[in-house]
N, CA, C and O atoms as a Maestro MAE file, in Angstrom:
{
 s_m_m2io_version
 :::
 2.0.0
}

f_m_ct {
 s_m_title
 :::
 protein
 m_atom[312] {
  # First column is atom index #
  i_m_mmod_type
  r_m_x_coord
  r_m_y_coord
  r_m_z_coord
  i_m_residue_number
  s_m_chain_name
  s_m_pdb_residue_name
  s_m_pdb_atom_name
  i_m_atomic_number
  :::
  1 25 9.615 20.876 -6.323 1 A "MET " " N  " 7
  2 3 9.117 19.560 -5.940 1 A "MET " " CA " 6
  3 2 7.599 19.632 -5.811 1 A "MET " " C  " 6
  4 15 7.070 20.549 -5.183 1 A "MET " " O  " 8
  5 25 6.911 18.684 -6.392 2 A "THR " " N  " 7
  6 3 5.463 18.708 -6.322 2 A "THR " " CA " 6
  7 2 4.910 17.697 -5.337 2 A "THR " " C  " 6
  8 15 3.958 18.007 -4.622 2 A "THR " " O  " 8
  9 25 5.472 16.498 -5.275 3 A "GLY " " N  " 7
  10 3 4.991 15.479 -4.354 3 A "GLY " " CA " 6
  11 2 3.649 14.929 -4.796 3 A "GLY " " C  " 6
  12 15 3.138 15.316 -5.847 3 A "GLY " " O  " 8
  13 25 3.068 14.026 -4.006 4 A "PRO " " N  " 7
  14 3 1.759 13.477 -4.348 4 A "PRO " " CA " 6
  15 2 0.688 14.566 -4.318 4 A "PRO " " C  " 6
  16 15 0.831 15.569 -3.619 4 A "PRO " " O  " 8
  17 25 -0.366 14.364 -5.068 5 A "GLU " " N  " 7
  18 3 -1.472 15.323 -5.100 5 A "GLU " " CA " 6
  19 2 -2.095 15.423 -3.698 5 A "GLU " " C  " 6
  20 15 -2.495 14.409 -3.127 5 A "GLU " " O  " 8
  21 25 -2.179 16.640 -3.145 6 A "PRO " " N  " 7
  22 3 -2.737 16.795 -1.797 6 A "PRO " " CA " 6
  23 2 -4.218 16.425 -1.718 6 A "PRO " " C  " 6
  24 15 -5.008 16.770 -2.597 6 A "PRO " " O  " 8
  25 25 -4.572 15.724 -0.657 7 A "LEU " " N  " 7
  26 3 -5.971 15.444 -0.364 7 A "LEU " " CA " 6
  27 2 -6.609 16.644 0.324 7 A "LEU " " C  " 6
  28 15 -7.817 16.862 0.233 7 A "LEU " " O  " 8
  29 25 -5.770 17.422 1.017 8 A "LEU " " N  " 7
  30 3 -6.213 18.601 1.759 8 A "LEU " " CA " 6
  31 2 -5.052 19.568 1.883 8 A "LEU " " C  " 6
  32 15 -3.904 19.164 2.062 8 A "LEU " " O  " 8
  33 25 -5.369 20.860 1.784 9 A "ARG " " N  " 7
  34 3 -4.380 21.925 2.015 9 A "ARG " " CA " 6
  35 2 -4.949 22.866 3.062 9 A "ARG " " C  " 6
  36 15 -6.074 23.345 2.927 9 A "ARG " " O  " 8
  37 25 -4.174 23.130 4.103 10 A "LEU " " N  " 7
  38 3 -4.571 24.059 5.156 10 A "LEU " " CA " 6
  39 2 -3.572 25.213 5.180 10 A "LEU " " C  " 6
  40 15 -2.439 25.029 5.624 10 A "LEU " " O  " 8
  41 25 -3.964 26.397 4.715 11 A "PRO " " N  " 7
  42 3 -3.038 27.526 4.680 11 A "PRO " " CA " 6
  43 2 -2.534 27.887 6.077 11 A "PRO " " C  " 6
  44 15 -3.274 27.839 7.060 11 A "PRO " " O  " 8
  45 25 -1.261 28.246 6.130 12 A "ARG " " N  " 7
  46 3 -0.616 28.714 7.358 12 A "ARG " " CA " 6
  47 2 0.155 29.978 7.002 12 A "ARG " " C  " 6
  48 15 1.372 29.944 6.822 12 A "ARG " " O  " 8
  49 25 -0.560 31.090 6.902 13 A "GLY " " N  " 7
  50 3 0.074 32.330 6.486 13 A "GLY " " CA " 6
  51 2 0.182 32.396 4.967 13 A "GLY " " C  " 6
  52 15 -0.426 31.601 4.250 13 A "GLY " " O  " 8
  53 25 0.972 33.366 4.489 14 A "ARG " " N  " 7
  54 3 1.102 33.580 3.047 14 A "ARG " " CA " 6
  55 2 2.068 32.598 2.385 14 A "ARG " " C  " 6
  56 15 1.963 32.341 1.186 14 A "ARG " " O  " 8
  57 25 2.991 32.059 3.143 15 A "LYS " " N  " 7
  58 3 4.061 31.276 2.527 15 A "LYS " " CA " 6
  59 2 4.125 29.821 2.951 15 A "LYS " " C  " 6
  60 15 5.083 29.125 2.616 15 A "LYS " " O  " 8
  61 25 3.127 29.347 3.681 16 A "ALA " " N  " 7
  62 3 3.184 27.965 4.148 16 A "ALA " " CA " 6
  63 2 1.793 27.339 4.154 16 A "ALA " " C  " 6
  64 15 0.780 28.038 4.171 16 A "ALA " " O  " 8
  65 25 1.768 26.020 4.139 17 A "GLU " " N  " 7
  66 3 0.515 25.281 4.258 17 A "GLU " " CA " 6
  67 2 0.815 23.883 4.783 17 A "GLU " " C  " 6
  68 15 1.923 23.371 4.625 17 A "GLU " " O  " 8
  69 25 -0.181 23.279 5.404 18 A "VAL " " N  " 7
  70 3 -0.101 21.879 5.808 18 A "VAL " " CA " 6
  71 2 -0.797 21.090 4.711 18 A "VAL " " C  " 6
  72 15 -1.928 21.398 4.335 18 A "VAL " " O  " 8
  73 25 -0.117 20.074 4.202 19 A "ARG " " N  " 7
  74 3 -0.704 19.216 3.174 19 A "ARG " " CA " 6
  75 2 -0.919 17.819 3.732 19 A "ARG " " C  " 6
  76 15 -0.064 17.267 4.425 19 A "ARG " " O  " 8
  77 25 -2.075 17.263 3.416 20 A "VAL " " N  " 7
  78 3 -2.373 15.878 3.728 20 A "VAL " " CA " 6
  79 2 -2.309 15.124 2.402 20 A "VAL " " C  " 6
  80 15 -3.023 15.460 1.457 20 A "VAL " " O  " 8
  81 25 -1.458 14.111 2.336 21 A "THR " " N  " 7
  82 3 -1.283 13.344 1.106 21 A "THR " " CA " 6
  83 2 -1.326 11.849 1.410 21 A "THR " " C  " 6
  84 15 -1.155 11.426 2.553 21 A "THR " " O  " 8
  85 25 -1.555 11.070 0.375 22 A "ALA " " N  " 7
  86 3 -1.499 9.613 0.470 22 A "ALA " " CA " 6
  87 2 -0.465 9.134 -0.543 22 A "ALA " " C  " 6
  88 15 -0.392 9.645 -1.661 22 A "ALA " " O  " 8
  89 25 0.334 8.148 -0.138 23 A "ASP " " N  " 7
  90 3 1.300 7.570 -1.067 23 A "ASP " " CA " 6
  91 2 1.592 6.136 -0.649 23 A "ASP " " C  " 6
  92 15 1.052 5.635 0.337 23 A "ASP " " O  " 8
  93 25 2.450 5.494 -1.412 24 A "GLN " " N  " 7
  94 3 2.869 4.141 -1.078 24 A "GLN " " CA " 6
  95 2 4.368 4.112 -0.858 24 A "GLN " " C  " 6
  96 15 5.122 4.813 -1.533 24 A "GLN " " O  " 8
  97 25 4.789 3.301 0.085 25 A "TRP " " N  " 7
  98 3 6.202 3.104 0.362 25 A "TRP " " CA " 6
  99 2 6.394 1.642 0.733 25 A "TRP " " C  " 6
  100 15 5.762 1.136 1.660 25 A "TRP " " O  " 8
  101 25 7.261 0.979 0.012 26 A "LYS " " N  " 7
  102 3 7.499 -0.455 0.216 26 A "LYS " " CA " 6
  103 2 6.189 -1.242 0.180 26 A "LYS " " C  " 6
  104 15 5.994 -2.175 0.959 26 A "LYS " " O  " 8
  105 25 5.299 -0.858 -0.728 27 A "GLY " " N  " 7
  106 3 4.035 -1.577 -0.916 27 A "GLY " " CA " 6
  107 2 2.952 -1.263 0.091 27 A "GLY " " C  " 6
  108 15 1.873 -1.853 0.036 27 A "GLY " " O  " 8
  109 25 3.214 -0.340 1.021 28 A "ARG " " N  " 7
  110 3 2.225 0.006 2.054 28 A "ARG " " CA " 6
  111 2 1.678 1.398 1.794 28 A "ARG " " C  " 6
  112 15 2.417 2.318 1.446 28 A "ARG " " O  " 8
  113 25 0.370 1.537 1.969 29 A "VAL " " N  " 7
  114 3 -0.272 2.842 1.799 29 A "VAL " " CA " 6
  115 2 -0.093 3.640 3.086 29 A "VAL " " C  " 6
  116 15 -0.313 3.130 4.185 29 A "VAL " " O  " 8
  117 25 0.311 4.909 2.932 30 A "ARG " " N  " 7
  118 3 0.541 5.773 4.086 30 A "ARG " " CA " 6
  119 2 -0.136 7.122 3.875 30 A "ARG " " C  " 6
  120 15 -0.417 7.521 2.745 30 A "ARG " " O  " 8
  121 25 -0.387 7.805 4.964 31 A "CYS " " N  " 7
  122 3 -0.954 9.151 4.941 31 A "CYS " " CA " 6
  123 2 0.066 10.075 5.600 31 A "CYS " " C  " 6
  124 15 0.550 9.807 6.700 31 A "CYS " " O  " 8
  125 25 0.382 11.165 4.907 32 A "ALA " " N  " 7
  126 3 1.372 12.102 5.444 32 A "ALA " " CA " 6
  127 2 0.723 13.458 5.702 32 A "ALA " " C  " 6
  128 15 -0.058 13.944 4.885 32 A "ALA " " O  " 8
  129 25 1.046 14.055 6.822 33 A "LEU " " N  " 7
  130 3 0.675 15.424 7.151 33 A "LEU " " CA " 6
  131 2 1.993 16.171 7.275 33 A "LEU " " C  " 6
  132 15 2.798 15.877 8.159 33 A "LEU " " O  " 8
  133 25 2.214 17.135 6.393 34 A "ARG " " N  " 7
  134 3 3.513 17.790 6.346 34 A "ARG " " CA " 6
  135 2 3.346 19.278 6.066 34 A "ARG " " C  " 6
  136 15 2.446 19.685 5.332 34 A "ARG " " O  " 8
  137 25 4.222 20.081 6.658 35 A "VAL " " N  " 7
  138 3 4.256 21.512 6.382 35 A "VAL " " CA " 6
  139 2 5.069 21.734 5.105 35 A "VAL " " C  " 6
  140 15 6.182 21.228 4.969 35 A "VAL " " O  " 8
  141 25 4.498 22.494 4.179 36 A "TRP " " N  " 7
  142 3 5.176 22.908 2.959 36 A "TRP " " CA " 6
  143 2 5.311 24.419 3.024 36 A "TRP " " C  " 6
  144 15 4.450 25.098 3.585 36 A "TRP " " O  " 8
  145 25 6.400 24.957 2.445 37 A "TRP " " N  " 7
  146 3 6.577 26.401 2.464 37 A "TRP " " CA " 6
  147 2 7.299 26.863 1.207 37 A "TRP " " C  " 6
  148 15 7.918 26.074 0.493 37 A "TRP " " O  " 8
  149 25 7.203 28.143 0.964 38 A "THR " " N  " 7
  150 3 7.884 28.761 -0.167 38 A "THR " " CA " 6
  151 2 9.147 29.426 0.347 38 A "THR " " C  " 6
  152 15 9.085 30.323 1.188 38 A "THR " " O  " 8
  153 25 10.278 28.993 -0.151 39 A "THR " " N  " 7
  154 3 11.542 29.600 0.246 39 A "THR " " CA " 6
  155 2 11.679 30.977 -0.414 39 A "THR " " C  " 6
  156 15 11.084 31.214 -1.465 39 A "THR " " O  " 8
  157 25 12.441 31.871 0.178 40 A "PRO " " N  " 7
  158 3 12.614 33.199 -0.426 40 A "PRO " " CA " 6
  159 2 13.104 33.095 -1.875 40 A "PRO " " C  " 6
  160 15 14.076 32.400 -2.168 40 A "PRO " " O  " 8
  161 25 12.415 33.796 -2.765 41 A "GLY " " N  " 7
  162 3 12.779 33.798 -4.173 41 A "GLY " " CA " 6
  163 2 12.222 32.652 -4.990 41 A "GLY " " C  " 6
  164 15 12.332 32.658 -6.216 41 A "GLY " " O  " 8
  165 25 11.618 31.656 -4.328 42 A "ALA " " N  " 7
  166 3 11.068 30.504 -5.046 42 A "ALA " " CA " 6
  167 2 9.606 30.753 -5.405 42 A "ALA " " C  " 6
  168 15 8.930 31.569 -4.779 42 A "ALA " " O  " 8
  169 25 9.138 30.044 -6.410 43 A "THR " " N  " 7
  170 3 7.731 30.158 -6.798 43 A "THR " " CA " 6
  171 2 6.932 28.926 -6.389 43 A "THR " " C  " 6
  172 15 5.707 28.993 -6.279 43 A "THR " " O  " 8
  173 25 7.604 27.811 -6.166 44 A "ALA " " N  " 7
  174 3 6.925 26.574 -5.785 44 A "ALA " " CA " 6
  175 2 7.210 26.241 -4.329 44 A "ALA " " C  " 6
  176 15 8.271 26.573 -3.801 44 A "ALA " " O  " 8
  177 25 6.257 25.585 -3.691 45 A "MET " " N  " 7
  178 3 6.436 25.167 -2.299 45 A "MET " " CA " 6
  179 2 7.270 23.893 -2.240 45 A "MET " " C  " 6
  180 15 7.253 23.073 -3.158 45 A "MET " " O  " 8
  181 25 8.005 23.747 -1.130 46 A "THR " " N  " 7
  182 3 8.787 22.541 -0.885 46 A "THR " " CA " 6
  183 2 8.436 22.009 0.501 46 A "THR " " C  " 6
  184 15 8.075 22.787 1.384 46 A "THR " " O  " 8
  185 25 8.537 20.691 0.707 47 A "PRO " " N  " 7
  186 3 8.203 20.127 2.015 47 A "PRO " " CA " 6
  187 2 9.291 20.414 3.036 47 A "PRO " " C  " 6
  188 15 10.471 20.507 2.700 47 A "PRO " " O  " 8
  189 25 8.875 20.551 4.278 48 A "THR " " N  " 7
  190 3 9.822 20.681 5.377 48 A "THR " " CA " 6
  191 2 9.920 19.326 6.080 48 A "THR " " C  " 6
  192 15 9.241 18.375 5.692 48 A "THR " " O  " 8
  193 25 10.744 19.239 7.091 49 A "LYS " " N  " 7
  194 3 10.827 18.023 7.892 49 A "LYS " " CA " 6
  195 2 9.723 17.975 8.940 49 A "LYS " " C  " 6
  196 15 9.537 16.958 9.608 49 A "LYS " " O  " 8
  197 25 8.988 19.083 9.082 50 A "ARG " " N  " 7
  198 3 7.929 19.151 10.090 50 A "ARG " " CA " 6
  199 2 6.688 18.408 9.583 50 A "ARG " " C  " 6
  200 15 6.091 18.800 8.581 50 A "ARG " " O  " 8
  201 25 6.314 17.364 10.262 51 A "GLY " " N  " 7
  202 3 5.137 16.602 9.892 51 A "GLY " " CA " 6
  203 2 5.237 15.180 10.411 51 A "GLY " " C  " 6
  204 15 6.125 14.840 11.192 51 A "GLY " " O  " 8
  205 25 4.303 14.360 9.957 52 A "LEU " " N  " 7
  206 3 4.322 12.968 10.350 52 A "LEU " " CA " 6
  207 2 3.700 12.117 9.280 52 A "LEU " " C  " 6
  208 15 2.923 12.599 8.456 52 A "LEU " " O  " 8
  209 25 4.044 10.850 9.297 53 A "THR " " N  " 7
  210 3 3.502 9.880 8.362 53 A "THR " " CA " 6
  211 2 2.841 8.775 9.167 53 A "THR " " C  " 6
  212 15 3.415 8.253 10.122 53 A "THR " " O  " 8
  213 25 1.622 8.425 8.766 54 A "LEU " " N  " 7
  214 3 0.849 7.411 9.475 54 A "LEU " " CA " 6
  215 2 0.570 6.227 8.560 54 A "LEU " " C  " 6
  216 15 0.294 6.396 7.372 54 A "LEU " " O  " 8
  217 25 0.646 5.035 9.124 55 A "GLU " " N  " 7
  218 3 0.203 3.835 8.410 55 A "GLU " " CA " 6
  219 2 -1.320 3.864 8.334 55 A "GLU " " C  " 6
  220 15 -1.967 4.552 9.123 55 A "GLU " " O  " 8
  221 25 -1.888 3.129 7.402 56 A "ALA " " N  " 7
  222 3 -3.333 3.155 7.177 56 A "ALA " " CA " 6
  223 2 -4.125 2.839 8.451 56 A "ALA " " C  " 6
  224 15 -5.133 3.492 8.719 56 A "ALA " " O  " 8
  225 25 -3.686 1.852 9.238 57 A "ASP " " N  " 7
  226 3 -4.427 1.500 10.457 57 A "ASP " " CA " 6
  227 2 -4.329 2.606 11.518 57 A "ASP " " C  " 6
  228 15 -5.238 2.757 12.333 57 A "ASP " " O  " 8
  229 25 -3.254 3.364 11.514 58 A "GLU " " N  " 7
  230 3 -3.109 4.462 12.466 58 A "GLU " " CA " 6
  231 2 -4.032 5.625 12.116 58 A "GLU " " C  " 6
  232 15 -4.487 6.347 13.003 58 A "GLU " " O  " 8
  233 25 -4.307 5.807 10.837 59 A "VAL " " N  " 7
  234 3 -5.182 6.907 10.400 59 A "VAL " " CA " 6
  235 2 -6.551 6.778 11.049 59 A "VAL " " C  " 6
  236 15 -7.108 7.771 11.516 59 A "VAL " " O  " 8
  237 25 -7.097 5.579 11.083 60 A "ARG " " N  " 7
  238 3 -8.424 5.375 11.681 60 A "ARG " " CA " 6
  239 2 -8.433 5.764 13.157 60 A "ARG " " C  " 6
  240 15 -9.370 6.420 13.612 60 A "ARG " " O  " 8
  241 25 -7.415 5.376 13.905 61 A "ALA " " N  " 7
  242 3 -7.345 5.709 15.332 61 A "ALA " " CA " 6
  243 2 -7.245 7.216 15.530 61 A "ALA " " C  " 6
  244 15 -7.932 7.772 16.386 61 A "ALA " " O  " 8
  245 25 -6.394 7.886 14.746 62 A "VAL " " N  " 7
  246 3 -6.248 9.335 14.857 62 A "VAL " " CA " 6
  247 2 -7.540 10.026 14.435 62 A "VAL " " C  " 6
  248 15 -7.962 10.988 15.077 62 A "VAL " " O  " 8
  249 25 -8.171 9.551 13.370 63 A "ALA " " N  " 7
  250 3 -9.430 10.144 12.902 63 A "ALA " " CA " 6
  251 2 -10.514 10.048 13.973 63 A "ALA " " C  " 6
  252 15 -11.282 10.992 14.162 63 A "ALA " " O  " 8
  253 25 -10.582 8.915 14.678 64 A "ASP " " N  " 7
  254 3 -11.570 8.769 15.760 64 A "ASP " " CA " 6
  255 2 -11.350 9.817 16.855 64 A "ASP " " C  " 6
  256 15 -12.304 10.429 17.335 64 A "ASP " " O  " 8
  257 25 -10.099 10.016 17.241 65 A "VAL " " N  " 7
  258 3 -9.790 11.005 18.278 65 A "VAL " " CA " 6
  259 2 -10.117 12.413 17.784 65 A "VAL " " C  " 6
  260 15 -10.703 13.205 18.523 65 A "VAL " " O  " 8
  261 25 -9.750 12.731 16.556 66 A "LEU " " N  " 7
  262 3 -10.033 14.060 16.006 66 A "LEU " " CA " 6
  263 2 -11.535 14.306 15.877 66 A "LEU " " C  " 6
  264 15 -12.005 15.423 16.094 66 A "LEU " " O  " 8
  265 25 -12.285 13.263 15.522 67 A "ARG " " N  " 7
  266 3 -13.746 13.396 15.435 67 A "ARG " " CA " 6
  267 2 -14.341 13.708 16.804 67 A "ARG " " C  " 6
  268 15 -15.202 14.580 16.921 67 A "ARG " " O  " 8
  269 25 -13.889 13.005 17.836 68 A "ARG " " N  " 7
  270 3 -14.377 13.277 19.199 68 A "ARG " " CA " 6
  271 2 -14.012 14.691 19.621 68 A "ARG " " C  " 6
  272 15 -14.828 15.395 20.214 68 A "ARG " " O  " 8
  273 25 -12.781 15.110 19.316 69 A "PHE " " N  " 7
  274 3 -12.353 16.461 19.654 69 A "PHE " " CA " 6
  275 2 -13.239 17.489 18.946 69 A "PHE " " C  " 6
  276 15 -13.678 18.459 19.564 69 A "PHE " " O  " 8
  277 25 -13.500 17.283 17.672 70 A "ALA " " N  " 7
  278 3 -14.343 18.223 16.913 70 A "ALA " " CA " 6
  279 2 -15.753 18.256 17.462 70 A "ALA " " C  " 6
  280 15 -16.364 19.323 17.519 70 A "ALA " " O  " 8
  281 25 -16.284 17.116 17.865 71 A "ASP " " N  " 7
  282 3 -17.631 17.068 18.458 71 A "ASP " " CA " 6
  283 2 -17.690 17.867 19.754 71 A "ASP " " C  " 6
  284 15 -18.684 18.539 20.028 71 A "ASP " " O  " 8
  285 25 -16.632 17.794 20.549 72 A "GLU " " N  " 7
  286 3 -16.607 18.497 21.835 72 A "GLU " " CA " 6
  287 2 -16.186 19.948 21.745 72 A "GLU " " C  " 6
  288 15 -16.633 20.770 22.545 72 A "GLU " " O  " 8
  289 25 -15.335 20.281 20.784 73 A "HIS " " N  " 7
  290 3 -14.740 21.623 20.732 73 A "HIS " " CA " 6
  291 2 -14.879 22.300 19.374 73 A "HIS " " C  " 6
  292 15 -14.239 23.321 19.122 73 A "HIS " " O  " 8
  293 25 -15.693 21.752 18.516 74 A "GLY " " N  " 7
  294 3 -15.797 22.243 17.144 74 A "GLY " " CA " 6
  295 2 -16.169 23.696 17.002 74 A "GLY " " C  " 6
  296 15 -15.822 24.329 16.005 74 A "GLY " " O  " 8
  297 25 -16.887 24.254 18.004 75 A "ASP " " N  " 7
  298 3 -17.273 25.658 17.895 75 A "ASP " " CA " 6
  299 2 -16.195 26.591 18.448 75 A "ASP " " C  " 6
  300 15 -16.324 27.812 18.358 75 A "ASP " " O  " 8
  301 25 -15.131 26.018 19.019 76 A "GLY " " N  " 7
  302 3 -14.023 26.816 19.530 76 A "GLY " " CA " 6
  303 2 -14.311 27.529 20.837 76 A "GLY " " C  " 6
  304 15 -13.507 28.352 21.275 76 A "GLY " " O  " 8
  305 25 -15.444 27.232 21.476 77 A "LYS " " N  " 7
  306 3 -15.834 27.954 22.689 77 A "LYS " " CA " 6
  307 2 -15.646 27.138 23.960 77 A "LYS " " C  " 6
  308 15 -15.756 27.694 25.052 77 A "LYS " " O  " 8
  309 25 -15.371 25.862 23.863 78 A "ARG " " N  " 7
  310 3 -15.266 25.039 25.069 78 A "ARG " " CA " 6
  311 2 -13.853 24.782 25.465 78 A "ARG " " C  " 6
  312 15 -13.604 24.104 26.461 78 A "ARG " " O  " 8
  :::
 }
 m_bond[311] {
  # First column is bond index #
  i_m_from
  i_m_to
  i_m_order
  :::
  1 1 2 1
  2 2 3 1
  3 3 4 2
  4 3 5 1
  5 5 6 1
  6 6 7 1
  7 7 8 2
  8 7 9 1
  9 9 10 1
  10 10 11 1
  11 11 12 2
  12 11 13 1
  13 13 14 1
  14 14 15 1
  15 15 16 2
  16 15 17 1
  17 17 18 1
  18 18 19 1
  19 19 20 2
  20 19 21 1
  21 21 22 1
  22 22 23 1
  23 23 24 2
  24 23 25 1
  25 25 26 1
  26 26 27 1
  27 27 28 2
  28 27 29 1
  29 29 30 1
  30 30 31 1
  31 31 32 2
  32 31 33 1
  33 33 34 1
  34 34 35 1
  35 35 36 2
  36 35 37 1
  37 37 38 1
  38 38 39 1
  39 39 40 2
  40 39 41 1
  41 41 42 1
  42 42 43 1
  43 43 44 2
  44 43 45 1
  45 45 46 1
  46 46 47 1
  47 47 48 2
  48 47 49 1
  49 49 50 1
  50 50 51 1
  51 51 52 2
  52 51 53 1
  53 53 54 1
  54 54 55 1
  55 55 56 2
  56 55 57 1
  57 57 58 1
  58 58 59 1
  59 59 60 2
  60 59 61 1
  61 61 62 1
  62 62 63 1
  63 63 64 2
  64 63 65 1
  65 65 66 1
  66 66 67 1
  67 67 68 2
  68 67 69 1
  69 69 70 1
  70 70 71 1
  71 71 72 2
  72 71 73 1
  73 73 74 1
  74 74 75 1
  75 75 76 2
  76 75 77 1
  77 77 78 1
  78 78 79 1
  79 79 80 2
  80 79 81 1
  81 81 82 1
  82 82 83 1
  83 83 84 2
  84 83 85 1
  85 85 86 1
  86 86 87 1
  87 87 88 2
  88 87 89 1
  89 89 90 1
  90 90 91 1
  91 91 92 2
  92 91 93 1
  93 93 94 1
  94 94 95 1
  95 95 96 2
  96 95 97 1
  97 97 98 1
  98 98 99 1
  99 99 100 2
  100 99 101 1
  101 101 102 1
  102 102 103 1
  103 103 104 2
  104 103 105 1
  105 105 106 1
  106 106 107 1
  107 107 108 2
  108 107 109 1
  109 109 110 1
  110 110 111 1
  111 111 112 2
  112 111 113 1
  113 113 114 1
  114 114 115 1
  115 115 116 2
  116 115 117 1
  117 117 118 1
  118 118 119 1
  119 119 120 2
  120 119 121 1
  121 121 122 1
  122 122 123 1
  123 123 124 2
  124 123 125 1
  125 125 126 1
  126 126 127 1
  127 127 128 2
  128 127 129 1
  129 129 130 1
  130 130 131 1
  131 131 132 2
  132 131 133 1
  133 133 134 1
  134 134 135 1
  135 135 136 2
  136 135 137 1
  137 137 138 1
  138 138 139 1
  139 139 140 2
  140 139 141 1
  141 141 142 1
  142 142 143 1
  143 143 144 2
  144 143 145 1
  145 145 146 1
  146 146 147 1
  147 147 148 2
  148 147 149 1
  149 149 150 1
  150 150 151 1
  151 151 152 2
  152 151 153 1
  153 153 154 1
  154 154 155 1
  155 155 156 2
  156 155 157 1
  157 157 158 1
  158 158 159 1
  159 159 160 2
  160 159 161 1
  161 161 162 1
  162 162 163 1
  163 163 164 2
  164 163 165 1
  165 165 166 1
  166 166 167 1
  167 167 168 2
  168 167 169 1
  169 169 170 1
  170 170 171 1
  171 171 172 2
  172 171 173 1
  173 173 174 1
  174 174 175 1
  175 175 176 2
  176 175 177 1
  177 177 178 1
  178 178 179 1
  179 179 180 2
  180 179 181 1
  181 181 182 1
  182 182 183 1
  183 183 184 2
  184 183 185 1
  185 185 186 1
  186 186 187 1
  187 187 188 2
  188 187 189 1
  189 189 190 1
  190 190 191 1
  191 191 192 2
  192 191 193 1
  193 193 194 1
  194 194 195 1
  195 195 196 2
  196 195 197 1
  197 197 198 1
  198 198 199 1
  199 199 200 2
  200 199 201 1
  201 201 202 1
  202 202 203 1
  203 203 204 2
  204 203 205 1
  205 205 206 1
  206 206 207 1
  207 207 208 2
  208 207 209 1
  209 209 210 1
  210 210 211 1
  211 211 212 2
  212 211 213 1
  213 213 214 1
  214 214 215 1
  215 215 216 2
  216 215 217 1
  217 217 218 1
  218 218 219 1
  219 219 220 2
  220 219 221 1
  221 221 222 1
  222 222 223 1
  223 223 224 2
  224 223 225 1
  225 225 226 1
  226 226 227 1
  227 227 228 2
  228 227 229 1
  229 229 230 1
  230 230 231 1
  231 231 232 2
  232 231 233 1
  233 233 234 1
  234 234 235 1
  235 235 236 2
  236 235 237 1
  237 237 238 1
  238 238 239 1
  239 239 240 2
  240 239 241 1
  241 241 242 1
  242 242 243 1
  243 243 244 2
  244 243 245 1
  245 245 246 1
  246 246 247 1
  247 247 248 2
  248 247 249 1
  249 249 250 1
  250 250 251 1
  251 251 252 2
  252 251 253 1
  253 253 254 1
  254 254 255 1
  255 255 256 2
  256 255 257 1
  257 257 258 1
  258 258 259 1
  259 259 260 2
  260 259 261 1
  261 261 262 1
  262 262 263 1
  263 263 264 2
  264 263 265 1
  265 265 266 1
  266 266 267 1
  267 267 268 2
  268 267 269 1
  269 269 270 1
  270 270 271 1
  271 271 272 2
  272 271 273 1
  273 273 274 1
  274 274 275 1
  275 275 276 2
  276 275 277 1
  277 277 278 1
  278 278 279 1
  279 279 280 2
  280 279 281 1
  281 281 282 1
  282 282 283 1
  283 283 284 2
  284 283 285 1
  285 285 286 1
  286 286 287 1
  287 287 288 2
  288 287 289 1
  289 289 290 1
  290 290 291 1
  291 291 292 2
  292 291 293 1
  293 293 294 1
  294 294 295 1
  295 295 296 2
  296 295 297 1
  297 297 298 1
  298 298 299 1
  299 299 300 2
  300 299 301 1
  301 301 302 1
  302 302 303 1
  303 303 304 2
  304 303 305 1
  305 305 306 1
  306 306 307 1
  307 307 308 2
  308 307 309 1
  309 309 310 1
  310 310 311 1
  311 311 312 2
  :::
 }
}
């Protein structure tokens, strides 16, 4: 399974990654953050049930919070 083209990939070890993708469902644009992993013996990654899907208006609210968090804790020392 390939799924939509990832906007971002965040590696999580050798066999997993978090993918951020955009797609449409019932005419609405959504953003998904989902864990993908390679099953034993497989060569391609498949999505897990771990993740979440956000509507376009929710993305802005989450992005604002993440931006504030990065501004306050971006160096990992606070």
